[in-house]
N, C-alpha and C positions, 0 to 999 in steps of 0.2 A: 274345602272346595275351592277357595281362592288360589291356593297353591297348585291344585290340579289344573285349573284353568291357565295359570301361568306356564306350567309345564306343557300343556296342550299347545298354547300359542308358540312356545319356543320350538317344539317339534314341527309344528305346521310351518313356521317360518323357515326352519332348516330344510324342510322338504321343498318349499316353494322357491327358495333362493336360487337353486340351479336352473329352474324353469325361467325365472326372471332374467338371470344372466344370459341364458341361451336365447331368449326372446330378444334381448338387447343386441346381442351379437348378430343374430339373423337379420334383424331390422337395420342395424348399422351397416352390415355388409350388403344388404339388398339396395341400399341407397346409392352405393357406388356401382360402377359398371361390372365389377368382378363379383360373382356370387359363388361362394364355395358350396358345392353340392353335398359334400360330406357333413358340413355343419347343419344344413337343413335336414338331412336324413337323421342325424342324431337328435335333432329337435323334434322331428316327427315321431320317433320312437320313445323319447324320454318324456315328452310333455304328457301324453296320456297315462304313462306309468306313474309318474310322480303325482299327477292329479288324482289318480285312483288311490294312491297311498294317503294323500291328504284327505280324501273323502272317508277312508277307513279310520283315520285319526279322529274325525268328528264324532265317532261313536263312543269314544273313551269318556268324555265328560257326561254324555247322556247316561251311560251305564253307571258312572260314579254317582250321579244324582239319584238314580233309581236305587242303588244300594244304600245310599245315605237315607233316603226316604224310608225304606223298609227297616233299616236299623233304628230309626226314630220311632216307627210304629211298634217295633219289637220292645223298645225300652218303655214306651208308654203303656202298652197293653199287657206286657209281661206274659205273652202267650207264645210258646215255641211252635215251630212247624209241626213237630210230631204230635203235640197236643191238639192242634187244629185238625190234623188228619184223623186222630182218634175221635174227635168230636163229630166228624162226619159219619163214621161207621164204627160204633163201639165194639161190635162183634168182631170186626176185622183185627182190632188190636189185641183182643183176647186170643184169637187164633194164632197170631204171630208170637205171642208170649208162650203159648203151648208148644209151638214148633221149636223155639229157641231155647 
């Protein structure tokens, strides 16, 4: 899990780096008298897009923790998913065997 978090932070940093650079350029140029409109338009479109990608990246560690948790539960209890489904309705599993 530690390696996954390192990969997540690397991808998140790679996505946020262009936003930080554009923010610096827009603010640096706005301090002077000349403000390039092209740069601010790029910033307006790129900032929400890269922020959205960054928000999507936050789901990766959460899903990894969930998969890891269920893997540990599976190792501890030694019950598979199909066995648990069969335990809910034993008649359904017999009907599936008869069909297959």
